[in-house]
C-alpha positions in Angstrom: -14.5 26.4 166.8 -12.0 28.4 168.8 -14.7 30.9 169.7 -17.1 28.2 170.8 -14.3 26.6 172.9 -13.6 29.8 174.7 -17.3 30.4 175.4 -17.8 26.9 176.7 -14.6 27.0 178.9 -15.5 30.4 180.4 -19.0 29.2 181.1 -17.8 26.0 182.6 -15.4 27.9 184.9 -18.1 30.4 186.0 -20.6 27.8 186.8 -18.0 25.6 188.4 -17.0 28.4 190.7 -20.6 29.2 191.6 -21.9 25.6 191.9 -18.9 23.7 193.1 -17.0 26.2 195.2 -19.5 28.8 196.5 -22.5 26.4 196.9 -20.4 23.3 197.6 -22.4 21.0 195.3 -19.2 19.3 194.0 -20.7 18.4 190.7 -17.3 18.0 189.0 -13.7 18.3 190.0 -10.7 18.4 187.7 -8.3 19.0 190.6 -6.5 15.7 189.9 -5.8 16.6 186.3 -2.8 18.5 185.1 -3.3 22.1 183.8 -6.5 22.8 185.7 -7.7 26.0 187.2 -9.2 25.7 190.7 -10.3 22.2 189.7 -13.1 23.7 187.6 -11.6 23.6 184.1 -8.9 21.6 182.5 -6.8 22.2 179.3 -7.5 18.6 178.2 -11.3 19.1 178.4 -11.0 22.5 176.6 -9.3 20.7 173.7 -12.1 18.2 173.7 -14.7 21.0 173.5 -12.8 22.4 170.5 -13.4 19.2 168.5 -16.9 18.7 169.8 -17.9 22.2 168.8 -17.7 21.4 165.0 -20.5 18.8 165.0 -22.5 21.1 167.4 -22.1 23.9 164.9 -23.4 21.7 162.1 -26.3 20.5 164.2 -27.2 24.0 165.2 -27.2 25.2 161.5 -29.3 22.2 160.5 -31.9 22.7 163.3 -32.2 26.4 162.4 -32.8 25.5 158.8 -35.4 22.8 159.5 -37.2 24.3 162.5 -37.0 28.0 162.0 -36.9 28.0 158.1 -33.6 30.0 158.0 -31.4 29.9 155.0 -30.0 26.5 154.2 -26.4 26.4 155.4 -23.6 26.3 152.9 -20.0 25.6 153.8 -16.8 26.5 152.1 -13.4 25.1 153.1 -11.4 28.1 151.8 
């Protein structure tokens, strides 16, 4: 989940800089939130991505199993 959060946050920052700052599209702006970087990413939203990545991981595993006939996912807590 941490790895997914880092990837999502880095991509959000990169696309934010390109789309919002360089191209001036102003699609989103976190400038009014605390702990933001250039108004493109926010610590609060990064925390949200952390928790949203778990259901996304399960969905990805399930879709790979059903659509691409990959091995059925098995999970272990420890």
